[in-house]
DRENKELO-472233 format. One line per 10 residues: number of its first residue (from 1); for each residue x, y, z of N, C-alpha, C. Coordinates in Angstrom, 3 decimals. Layout:
% residues N
NUM) X:Y:Z:X:Y:Z:X:Y:Z; ...
***
This chain:
% residues 279
1) -198.722:-49.288:187.056:-197.600:-48.871:186.206:-196.716:-50.075:185.920; -196.503:-50.371:184.652:-195.755:-51.577:184.291:-194.270:-51.403:184.553; -193.628:-52.538:184.855:-192.183:-52.531:185.091:-191.446:-52.518:183.760; -190.401:-51.716:183.681:-189.604:-51.604:182.470:-188.202:-52.113:182.754; -187.764:-53.086:181.968:-186.427:-53.664:182.135:-185.654:-53.513:180.832; -184.470:-52.934:180.945:-183.629:-52.759:179.771:-182.889:-54.049:179.446; -182.676:-54.274:178.151:-181.896:-55.416:177.692:-180.723:-54.915:176.878; -180.422:-55.609:175.786:-179.298:-55.229:174.925:-179.515:-53.849:174.329; -178.686:-52.914:174.643:-178.624:-51.519:174.180:-179.952:-50.770:174.219; -180.854:-51.163:175.132:-182.092:-50.417:175.274:-183.250:-51.257:175.770
11) -184.447:-50.803:175.440:-185.669:-51.439:175.929:-186.558:-51.819:174.754; -187.040:-53.055:174.766:-187.965:-53.539:173.745:-189.179:-54.153:174.421; -190.345:-54.006:173.789:-191.568:-54.577:174.347:-192.615:-54.657:173.248; -193.714:-55.343:173.558:-194.805:-55.504:172.598:-195.609:-54.208:172.524; -195.850:-53.760:171.289:-196.601:-52.530:171.058:-198.004:-52.643:171.655; -198.411:-51.591:172.399:-199.733:-51.464:173.019:-199.918:-52.365:174.232; -198.919:-53.211:174.509:-198.968:-54.018:175.729:-198.150:-53.298:176.798; -196.845:-53.278:176.641:-195.972:-52.478:177.501:-195.357:-51.296:176.752; -195.203:-51.444:175.439:-194.634:-50.349:174.647:-195.763:-49.386:174.295; -196.005:-48.438:175.189:-197.109:-47.495:175.072:-196.584:-46.063:175.072
21) -197.460:-45.107:174.752:-197.060:-43.707:174.768:-196.606:-43.284:176.168; -197.338:-43.721:177.188:-196.982:-43.342:178.559:-195.636:-43.917:178.965; -195.383:-45.172:178.606:-194.115:-45.797:178.991:-192.932:-45.234:178.207; -193.147:-44.898:176.937:-192.045:-44.309:176.170:-191.666:-42.957:176.771; -192.647:-42.228:177.282:-192.360:-40.942:177.928:-191.563:-41.154:179.218; -191.911:-42.193:179.976:-191.160:-42.506:181.203:-189.697:-42.823:180.883; -189.491:-43.632:179.849:-188.126:-44.021:179.476:-187.355:-42.814:178.948; -188.008:-41.976:178.159:-187.347:-40.777:177.645:-186.949:-39.845:178.784; -187.814:-39.704:179.783:-187.493:-38.848:180.924:-186.296:-39.404:181.702; -186.279:-40.708:181.897:-185.155:-41.332:182.601:-183.852:-41.122:181.834
31) -183.915:-41.230:180.505:-182.721:-41.038:179.681:-182.249:-39.592:179.736; -183.193:-38.657:179.676:-182.842:-37.237:179.785:-182.205:-36.938:181.137; -182.745:-37.513:182.191:-182.184:-37.306:183.534:-180.779:-37.891:183.642; -180.587:-39.080:183.052:-179.261:-39.716:183.120:-178.218:-38.881:182.394; -178.516:-38.465:181.159:-177.522:-37.691:180.405:-177.267:-36.342:181.062; -178.282:-35.743:181.684:-178.057:-34.490:182.423:-177.085:-34.718:183.578; -177.238:-35.843:184.258:-176.329:-36.143:185.368:-174.907:-36.344:184.878; -174.765:-36.924:183.671:-173.436:-37.128:183.100:-172.818:-35.805:182.634; -173.627:-34.918:182.109:-173.130:-33.612:181.663:-172.548:-32.821:182.830; -173.143:-33.006:184.009:-172.683:-32.267:185.188:-171.639:-33.026:186.013
41) -171.247:-34.215:185.550:-170.273:-35.047:186.274:-168.870:-34.846:185.694; -167.939:-34.258:186.452:-166.589:-34.005:185.927:-165.854:-35.267:185.471; -166.274:-36.439:185.950:-165.635:-37.691:185.563:-166.210:-38.276:184.275; -167.275:-37.672:183.783:-167.949:-38.201:182.590:-167.275:-37.712:181.313; -167.339:-38.536:180.273:-166.780:-38.159:178.980:-167.606:-37.092:178.278; -168.834:-36.850:178.731:-169.653:-35.795:178.130:-169.811:-34.611:179.084; -168.927:-34.513:180.068:-168.976:-33.405:181.023:-168.925:-32.063:180.294; -169.884:-31.193:180.608:-169.891:-29.848:180.069:-170.423:-29.702:178.657; -170.832:-30.795:178.028:-171.333:-30.699:176.647:-172.704:-30.043:176.598; -172.999:-29.470:175.426:-174.342:-28.970:175.166:-175.320:-30.141:175.220
51) -176.471:-29.963:175.886:-177.457:-31.053:175.939:-178.165:-31.218:174.598; -177.539:-31.984:173.727:-178.047:-32.205:172.372:-178.249:-33.695:172.164; -179.360:-34.068:171.552:-179.666:-35.476:171.321:-180.211:-35.658:169.909; -179.887:-36.802:169.296:-180.389:-37.150:167.964:-181.416:-38.267:168.117; -182.570:-38.107:167.483:-183.644:-39.098:167.585:-184.072:-39.524:166.179; -184.085:-40.836:165.966:-184.540:-41.388:164.696:-185.537:-42.509:164.937; -186.093:-43.025:163.850:-187.084:-44.090:163.985:-187.147:-44.908:162.712; -187.688:-46.134:162.849:-187.784:-47.051:161.712:-189.207:-47.058:161.150; -189.558:-48.132:160.426:-190.855:-48.204:159.752:-191.922:-48.941:160.560; -191.628:-49.298:161.774:-192.604:-50.067:162.544:-193.854:-49.248:162.867
61) -194.900:-49.967:163.250:-196.175:-49.352:163.572:-196.000:-48.299:164.665; -196.394:-47.068:164.364:-196.362:-45.927:165.280:-194.959:-45.476:165.683; -193.929:-45.937:164.987:-192.578:-45.493:165.341:-192.440:-43.978:165.261; -193.069:-43.357:164.250:-192.978:-41.901:164.125:-193.598:-41.203:165.327; -194.706:-41.731:165.817:-195.375:-41.114:166.982:-194.548:-41.332:168.251; -193.977:-42.515:168.412:-193.124:-42.761:169.583:-191.898:-41.844:169.553; -191.349:-41.612:168.372:-190.195:-40.722:168.247:-190.592:-39.289:168.585; -191.772:-38.875:168.159:-192.233:-37.520:168.447:-192.406:-37.316:169.947; -192.988:-38.306:170.622:-193.159:-38.206:172.072:-191.796:-38.122:172.766; -190.852:-38.930:172.302:-189.502:-38.887:172.861:-188.895:-37.504:172.683
71) -189.064:-36.925:171.493:-188.539:-35.588:171.229:-189.198:-34.540:172.124; -190.505:-34.665:172.344:-191.218:-33.717:173.195:-190.697:-33.756:174.633; -190.366:-34.949:175.109:-189.838:-35.074:176.474:-188.452:-34.441:176.577; -187.589:-34.722:175.614:-186.253:-34.122:175.655:-186.337:-32.604:175.522; -187.227:-32.114:174.674:-187.405:-30.665:174.549:-187.910:-30.066:175.859; -188.803:-30.802:176.524:-189.316:-30.346:177.810:-188.267:-30.320:178.896; -187.164:-31.029:178.671:-186.037:-31.037:179.609:-184.875:-30.166:179.111; -185.206:-29.238:178.206:-184.250:-28.233:177.713:-183.083:-28.824:176.929; -183.360:-29.871:176.179:-182.376:-30.410:175.247:-182.586:-29.781:173.869; -181.510:-29.731:173.111:-181.578:-29.397:171.687:-181.783:-30.722:170.963
81) -182.913:-30.878:170.301:-183.290:-32.164:169.711:-183.174:-32.119:168.189; -182.418:-33.073:167.635:-182.367:-33.285:166.190:-183.233:-34.512:165.911; -184.359:-34.319:165.229:-185.310:-35.392:164.947:-185.358:-35.638:163.449; -185.220:-36.893:163.042:-185.305:-37.208:161.623:-186.749:-37.032:161.143; -186.937:-36.492:159.945:-188.297:-36.223:159.460:-188.998:-37.436:158.864; -188.269:-38.536:158.686:-188.850:-39.750:158.125:-188.047:-40.954:158.613; -188.549:-42.173:158.382:-187.805:-43.355:158.827:-186.368:-43.332:158.309; -185.428:-43.662:159.193:-184.005:-43.485:158.920:-183.209:-44.688:159.413; -182.210:-45.147:158.652:-181.374:-46.259:159.115:-180.659:-45.938:160.423; -180.566:-46.928:161.282:-179.869:-46.744:162.555:-178.434:-46.252:162.369
91) -177.641:-46.789:161.417:-176.270:-46.282:161.270:-176.204:-44.787:160.966; -177.195:-44.244:160.289:-177.206:-42.802:160.012:-177.414:-42.004:161.293; -178.258:-42.516:162.182:-178.463:-41.871:163.480:-177.185:-41.970:164.308; -176.548:-43.126:164.300:-175.300:-43.306:165.045:-174.234:-42.326:164.556; -174.110:-42.200:163.243:-173.117:-41.273:162.683:-173.430:-39.842:163.112; -174.695:-39.461:163.079:-175.076:-38.099:163.445:-174.738:-37.793:164.898; -174.930:-38.772:165.789:-174.605:-38.557:167.207:-173.149:-38.146:167.359; -172.268:-38.884:166.715:-170.832:-38.582:166.807:-170.479:-37.317:166.034; -170.992:-37.190:164.830:-170.654:-36.068:163.956:-171.119:-34.735:164.520; -172.266:-34.730:165.194:-172.839:-33.499:165.740:-172.473:-33.276:167.202
101) -171.629:-34.151:167.735:-171.194:-34.069:169.137:-172.382:-34.016:170.106; -173.356:-34.871:169.853:-174.490:-34.996:170.755:-174.076:-35.796:171.987; -174.830:-35.646:173.058:-174.540:-36.440:174.258:-175.007:-37.874:174.090; -175.880:-38.093:173.114:-176.374:-39.437:172.851:-177.455:-39.414:171.801; -178.009:-40.573:171.550:-179.065:-40.679:170.563:-180.075:-41.738:170.949; -181.248:-41.641:170.356:-182.315:-42.618:170.568:-182.817:-43.058:169.195; -182.891:-44.353:168.996:-183.471:-44.906:167.770:-184.689:-45.723:168.161; -185.839:-45.342:167.661:-187.069:-46.091:167.920:-187.121:-47.237:166.927; -186.825:-48.428:167.396:-186.784:-49.617:166.549:-186.724:-50.863:167.412; -187.220:-51.954:166.883:-187.006:-53.259:167.505:-186.131:-54.111:166.607
111) -185.398:-53.432:165.701:-184.378:-54.074:164.885:-184.961:-55.215:164.052; -184.503:-56.451:164.321:-184.906:-57.613:163.526:-185.992:-58.442:164.220; -186.557:-57.915:165.304:-187.568:-58.663:166.055:-188.916:-58.681:165.325; -189.833:-59.565:165.740:-191.143:-59.647:165.082:-191.886:-58.311:165.075; -192.815:-58.136:164.141:-193.502:-56.847:163.961:-194.286:-56.364:165.168; -194.672:-57.243:166.080:-195.452:-56.802:167.234:-194.608:-56.024:168.239; -193.280:-56.043:168.080:-192.383:-55.359:169.008:-191.978:-53.987:168.478; -191.667:-53.106:169.419:-190.922:-51.901:169.094:-189.913:-51.683:170.213; -189.025:-50.716:170.027:-187.968:-50.559:171.012:-187.416:-49.150:171.080; -186.673:-48.913:172.140:-186.027:-47.632:172.440:-184.544:-47.945:172.550
121) -183.827:-47.765:171.431:-182.416:-48.158:171.359:-181.531:-46.962:171.696; -180.638:-47.146:172.663:-179.772:-46.068:173.132:-178.449:-46.032:172.378; -178.035:-44.835:171.987:-176.727:-44.605:171.384:-175.936:-43.671:172.295; -174.729:-44.068:172.639:-173.891:-43.219:173.470:-173.192:-42.155:172.624; -172.467:-41.252:173.278:-171.897:-40.084:172.610:-170.950:-40.431:171.468; -170.372:-41.635:171.504:-169.440:-42.031:170.447:-170.166:-42.627:169.240; -171.485:-42.721:169.317:-172.295:-43.194:168.203:-172.680:-44.655:168.270; -171.934:-45.431:169.033:-172.220:-46.858:169.134:-173.296:-47.171:170.154; -173.689:-48.433:170.188:-174.714:-48.876:171.135:-174.247:-48.680:172.570; -175.139:-48.220:173.420:-174.810:-48.058:174.832:-174.594:-49.419:175.471
131) -173.607:-49.508:176.353:-173.292:-50.790:176.992:-174.278:-51.092:178.114; -174.172:-52.283:178.664:-175.129:-52.739:179.684:-175.068:-51.864:180.935; -173.882:-51.374:181.277:-173.747:-50.513:182.458:-174.531:-49.214:182.272; -174.448:-48.641:181.075:-175.189:-47.414:180.785:-176.692:-47.673:180.801; -177.102:-48.776:180.195:-178.536:-49.113:180.175:-179.081:-49.301:181.582; -178.313:-49.943:182.441:-178.740:-50.129:183.833:-178.821:-48.789:184.554; -177.895:-47.900:184.233:-177.909:-46.577:184.858:-179.159:-45.804:184.448; -179.511:-45.861:183.164:-180.728:-45.195:182.698:-181.950:-45.794:183.378; -181.984:-47.104:183.458:-183.102:-47.794:184.109:-183.258:-47.331:185.553; -182.139:-47.061:186.219:-182.184:-46.643:187.626:-182.815:-45.256:187.797
141) -182.885:-44.479:186.714:-183.486:-43.148:186.773:-184.991:-43.169:186.506; -185.537:-44.329:186.186:-186.967:-44.411:185.896:-187.809:-43.891:187.062; -188.716:-42.976:186.753:-189.711:-42.448:187.685:-189.111:-41.676:188.858; -187.858:-41.261:188.731:-187.289:-40.398:189.778:-187.941:-39.023:189.755; -188.263:-38.572:188.532:-188.867:-37.256:188.368:-190.089:-37.369:187.469; -191.050:-36.479:187.641:-192.217:-36.478:186.743:-191.776:-36.197:185.303; -192.556:-36.699:184.372:-192.256:-36.461:182.960:-192.484:-34.992:182.623; -191.462:-34.370:182.060:-191.566:-32.995:181.564:-191.661:-33.059:180.043; -192.611:-32.354:179.491:-192.797:-32.424:178.047:-193.152:-31.055:177.485; -192.791:-30.843:176.241:-193.139:-29.615:175.539:-193.815:-30.023:174.241
151) -195.005:-29.498:173.991:-195.758:-29.906:172.809:-194.928:-29.702:171.541; -195.098:-30.647:170.623:-194.245:-30.717:169.442:-194.210:-29.400:168.658; -195.369:-28.876:168.297:-195.419:-27.657:167.481:-194.755:-26.486:168.187; -194.987:-26.392:169.488:-194.387:-25.315:170.273:-192.864:-25.475:170.320; -192.391:-26.734:170.490:-190.951:-26.994:170.550:-190.279:-26.683:169.214; -190.962:-26.981:168.108:-190.411:-26.673:166.785:-190.315:-25.160:166.596; -191.378:-24.439:166.979:-191.374:-22.976:166.840:-190.259:-22.345:167.671; -190.018:-22.929:168.850:-188.993:-22.394:169.749:-187.578:-22.816:169.349; -187.467:-23.676:168.343:-186.154:-24.131:167.896:-185.542:-25.208:168.773; -186.348:-25.777:169.660:-185.832:-26.843:170.527:-185.850:-28.202:169.834
161) -186.736:-28.355:168.862:-186.755:-29.551:168.017:-186.484:-29.102:166.584; -185.442:-29.661:165.995:-185.087:-29.373:164.608:-185.282:-30.647:163.796; -186.098:-30.561:162.760:-186.275:-31.695:161.856:-185.134:-31.671:160.848; -184.351:-32.740:160.808:-183.169:-32.757:159.950:-182.902:-34.154:159.410; -182.717:-34.242:158.104:-182.368:-35.503:157.457:-180.870:-35.745:157.672; -180.537:-36.727:158.481:-179.129:-36.972:158.821:-178.450:-37.934:157.854; -179.178:-38.424:156.855:-178.617:-39.417:155.938:-177.547:-38.869:154.988; -177.748:-37.699:154.362:-176.741:-37.237:153.395:-175.323:-37.153:153.951; -175.168:-36.655:155.169:-173.825:-36.559:155.767:-173.235:-37.946:155.984; -174.075:-38.879:156.397:-173.616:-40.252:156.602:-173.207:-40.882:155.273
171) -174.007:-40.707:154.251:-173.693:-41.289:152.946:-172.394:-40.702:152.388; -172.193:-39.403:152.573:-170.955:-38.768:152.104:-169.744:-39.351:152.829; -169.894:-39.618:154.121:-168.790:-40.190:154.901:-168.476:-41.610:154.437; -169.513:-42.380:154.112:-169.312:-43.752:153.627:-168.469:-43.746:152.359; -168.756:-42.823:151.471:-168.040:-42.772:150.191:-166.550:-42.474:150.371; -166.199:-41.871:151.501:-164.792:-41.581:151.768:-164.036:-42.799:152.298; -164.751:-43.835:152.678:-164.134:-45.018:153.271:-163.804:-46.103:152.254; -164.266:-45.925:151.030:-164.065:-46.934:149.987:-163.538:-46.259:148.728; -163.118:-47.055:147.767:-162.720:-46.519:146.463:-163.999:-46.334:145.650; -164.679:-45.244:145.921:-165.988:-45.048:145.307:-165.880:-44.828:143.803
181) -164.792:-44.244:143.349:-164.611:-44.031:141.908:-164.561:-45.369:141.171; -163.887:-46.346:141.782:-163.821:-47.682:141.182:-165.202:-48.321:141.133; -165.931:-48.207:142.247:-167.289:-48.762:142.300:-168.176:-48.083:141.261; -168.044:-46.770:141.147:-168.896:-46.005:140.229:-168.698:-46.426:138.782; -167.499:-46.897:138.444:-167.201:-47.291:137.066:-167.395:-48.787:136.815; -167.817:-49.537:137.836:-167.813:-51.002:137.778:-168.923:-51.620:136.933; -170.003:-50.880:136.704:-171.167:-51.382:135.964:-171.804:-52.607:136.637; -171.658:-52.678:137.962:-172.257:-53.778:138.715:-173.782:-53.710:138.666; -174.391:-54.878:138.623:-175.839:-54.983:138.778:-176.091:-55.400:140.218; -176.489:-54.430:141.032:-176.615:-54.627:142.470:-178.090:-54.706:142.857
191) -178.451:-55.780:143.547:-179.791:-55.881:144.123:-179.680:-55.663:145.625; -180.727:-55.119:146.205:-180.775:-54.926:147.654:-182.127:-55.395:148.157; -182.118:-56.439:148.981:-183.345:-56.919:149.615:-183.477:-56.201:150.954; -184.402:-55.256:151.022:-184.583:-54.436:152.221:-185.415:-55.134:153.286; -185.971:-56.311:152.962:-186.834:-57.033:153.915:-187.927:-56.118:154.471; -188.413:-55.205:153.634:-189.484:-54.267:153.977:-189.069:-53.251:155.048; -187.767:-53.150:155.293:-187.264:-52.276:156.346:-186.850:-50.902:155.856; -186.238:-50.171:156.771:-185.921:-48.768:156.557:-184.752:-48.564:155.586; -184.056:-49.633:155.236:-182.952:-49.511:154.291:-183.393:-49.352:152.850; -184.668:-49.512:152.582:-185.169:-49.421:151.197:-184.770:-48.100:150.553
201) -184.149:-48.193:149.392:-183.749:-46.994:148.662:-182.359:-46.485:148.961; -181.716:-47.019:150.005:-180.399:-46.524:150.412:-179.360:-46.722:149.303; -179.305:-47.923:148.733:-178.286:-48.195:147.720:-178.583:-47.464:146.409; -179.864:-47.238:146.131:-180.206:-46.435:144.958:-179.666:-45.013:145.118; -179.769:-44.480:146.330:-179.258:-43.135:146.598:-177.735:-43.104:146.552; -177.107:-44.081:147.204:-175.647:-44.119:147.258:-175.017:-44.246:145.870; -175.643:-45.022:145.008:-175.061:-45.311:143.691:-175.699:-44.513:142.558; -176.504:-43.526:142.918:-177.123:-42.684:141.888:-176.043:-41.960:141.088; -176.229:-41.915:139.759:-175.286:-41.220:138.902:-174.049:-42.022:138.544; -173.990:-43.289:138.976:-172.866:-44.152:138.625:-173.278:-45.085:137.487
211) -172.351:-45.935:137.082:-172.655:-46.905:136.021:-173.371:-48.135:136.567; -173.567:-48.203:137.886:-174.196:-49.374:138.504:-175.707:-49.365:138.291; -176.242:-50.563:138.144:-177.692:-50.735:138.062:-178.161:-51.263:139.411; -179.071:-50.566:140.060:-179.524:-50.938:141.403:-181.002:-51.292:141.371; -181.337:-52.437:141.967:-182.725:-52.866:142.079:-183.042:-53.124:143.551; -184.059:-52.452:144.070:-184.485:-52.682:145.447:-185.586:-53.730:145.460; -185.380:-54.775:146.242:-186.374:-55.833:146.407:-187.055:-55.662:147.765; -188.324:-55.946:147.812:-189.087:-55.908:149.063:-188.893:-54.576:149.792; -189.061:-53.498:149.027:-188.896:-52.167:149.587:-190.191:-51.505:150.001; -191.296:-52.209:149.857:-192.596:-51.647:150.224:-192.649:-51.323:151.714
221) -193.316:-50.229:152.040:-193.519:-49.838:153.442:-194.612:-50.738:154.025; -194.228:-51.703:154.814:-195.156:-52.695:155.348:-194.805:-52.929:156.813; -195.662:-52.476:157.735:-195.366:-52.603:159.167:-195.357:-54.061:159.619; -195.844:-54.966:158.777:-195.814:-56.401:159.102:-194.629:-57.110:158.445; -193.794:-56.359:157.735:-192.574:-56.890:157.108:-192.839:-58.136:156.253; -193.924:-58.098:155.532:-194.230:-59.214:154.640:-194.484:-60.525:155.367; -194.761:-60.458:156.671:-195.039:-61.662:157.451:-193.808:-62.363:157.997; -192.625:-61.732:157.903:-191.392:-62.339:158.406:-190.796:-61.476:159.523; -189.808:-62.013:160.218:-188.964:-61.198:161.078:-187.892:-60.600:160.166; -187.732:-59.290:160.155:-186.813:-58.675:159.188:-185.341:-58.856:159.580
231) -184.899:-60.094:159.530:-183.522:-60.430:159.891:-182.837:-61.082:158.691; -181.615:-60.669:158.344:-180.935:-61.220:157.166:-180.404:-62.631:157.389; -181.343:-63.567:157.396:-181.040:-64.991:157.521:-181.625:-65.717:156.309; -181.001:-66.810:155.859:-181.487:-67.525:154.675:-182.971:-67.870:154.708; -183.517:-68.169:155.894:-184.939:-68.531:155.965:-185.845:-67.376:155.544; -185.307:-66.148:155.551:-186.093:-64.977:155.173:-185.801:-64.484:153.755; -185.031:-65.280:153.003:-184.629:-64.872:151.652:-185.539:-65.433:150.554; -186.587:-66.137:150.919:-187.398:-66.835:149.913:-187.957:-65.879:148.865; -188.554:-64.786:149.308:-189.185:-63.862:148.370:-188.141:-63.171:147.497; -187.086:-62.654:148.112:-186.031:-61.996:147.350:-185.303:-62.966:146.433
241) -185.064:-64.192:146.945:-184.384:-65.196:146.130:-185.157:-65.538:144.880; -186.477:-65.640:145.014:-187.318:-65.944:143.849:-187.237:-64.824:142.815; -187.190:-63.584:143.284:-187.084:-62.453:142.356:-185.741:-62.457:141.635; -184.679:-62.856:142.341:-183.355:-62.902:141.717:-183.243:-64.030:140.693; -183.920:-65.122:140.947:-183.881:-66.215:139.970:-184.577:-65.811:138.676; -185.575:-64.944:138.795:-186.260:-64.447:137.593:-185.449:-63.340:136.913; -184.704:-62.587:137.718:-183.959:-61.441:137.194:-182.586:-61.389:137.870; -181.628:-62.182:137.400:-180.317:-62.273:138.060:-179.558:-60.941:138.089; -178.756:-60.777:139.158:-177.874:-59.637:139.330:-176.470:-60.158:139.645; -175.529:-59.265:139.852:-174.175:-59.681:140.220:-174.075:-60.021:141.703
251) -174.819:-59.309:142.525:-174.781:-59.512:143.974:-176.072:-58.954:144.551; -176.491:-59.500:145.698:-177.650:-58.955:146.415:-177.284:-58.788:147.879; -177.342:-57.569:148.361:-177.135:-57.286:149.776:-178.490:-57.287:150.479; -178.499:-57.737:151.727:-179.745:-57.851:152.491:-179.561:-57.124:153.825; -180.492:-56.251:154.170:-180.418:-55.540:155.449:-181.630:-55.860:156.317; -181.466:-55.683:157.618:-182.556:-55.978:158.551:-183.490:-54.775:158.676; -184.426:-54.843:159.625:-185.482:-53.841:159.732:-185.002:-52.422:159.906; -183.903:-52.225:160.655:-183.387:-50.863:160.848:-182.056:-50.648:160.139; -181.690:-51.605:159.276:-180.528:-51.485:158.376:-179.192:-51.371:159.098; -179.070:-52.042:160.247:-177.753:-52.071:160.896:-177.154:-53.479:160.926
261) -177.809:-54.419:160.237:-177.258:-55.760:160.044:-177.306:-56.066:158.557; -176.326:-56.840:158.112:-176.276:-57.110:156.674:-175.998:-58.577:156.395; -176.629:-59.076:155.371:-176.368:-60.408:154.840:-176.272:-60.270:153.333; -176.222:-61.397:152.633:-176.104:-61.296:151.172:-176.545:-62.589:150.503; -176.919:-62.435:149.248:-177.173:-63.562:148.357:-176.324:-63.373:147.118; -176.037:-64.478:146.436:-175.399:-64.321:145.130:-176.451:-63.782:144.153; -176.047:-63.514:142.950:-176.948:-62.870:142.001:-178.140:-63.677:141.576; -178.170:-64.973:141.969:-179.294:-65.835:141.590:-180.068:-66.347:142.795; -179.887:-65.688:143.925:-180.706:-65.999:145.094:-180.129:-67.002:146.059; -178.898:-67.439:145.849:-178.267:-68.364:146.788:-177.691:-67.611:147.973
271) -178.003:-68.042:149.210:-177.494:-67.329:150.389:-175.980:-67.434:150.515; -175.351:-66.341:150.955:-173.925:-66.318:151.224:-173.693:-66.330:152.732; -172.623:-66.963:153.165:-172.297:-67.002:154.590:-171.685:-65.667:155.024; -171.613:-65.460:156.343:-170.981:-64.245:156.861:-169.529:-64.152:156.408; -168.860:-65.296:156.373:-167.456:-65.319:155.952:-167.321:-64.881:154.487; -168.246:-65.331:153.648:-168.215:-64.931:152.242:-168.494:-63.434:152.092; -169.404:-62.911:152.919:-169.723:-61.482:152.854:-168.490:-60.660:153.235; -167.815:-61.061:154.301:-166.623:-60.340:154.755:-165.514:-60.413:153.711; -165.359:-61.596:153.090:-164.316:-61.776:152.075:-164.597:-60.930:150.845
***
């Protein structure tokens, strides 16, 4: 049995080496056990909450299957599971955790890491990434109890797993944070380089029905991410930059593999710094 060590906000490993169906079930069981212990702890911020969890996944190889196994384990431990029916941006899963008052969330993703990796990213009840103390606590529950699982079809029939698209609620909330009416009337030509990640199509959906023209670059579903690490860094802008030089826009936003990091290029493919993006 391979050793599992948590890192930043969860566990990442090479697919089929350590990141296997059996190991994902072990980690899911440990997470279910940890949150159950917190629900019954009067000192915990989730004391007494309904055992509800949100599970999402990205476009990586077998991410959908790893997410299904995770859902089966939580269902087998009597959790109410909200599972996304298709690849979903991490921020949408984070929003759902908080919005639905779940005890936590799991995102199957290795974020911006190379395609050979996948990961089990933990979200705490407030929607943000779980801190190192929480990750260590989950790790300490590994293999304390046998894996309990409920077959997917049976769990769906019993209502323990609900397939739900959590993106619309998140997108509606985003529109409340900005002057969306101004944006809608701006006639901006917006490009989005998805770096072959799960963010593909997000800006088209957000700006649908407005005066803005949206073009998605590198939106193809490719588990190899076009041969790059899907991280919004200038070294990964070559393909998108070339497309912008042929077809200029006003601005190009760039997201990573699970769409929780952002970078940008000017409308002709020149990289912008983080400071310029913030400004």
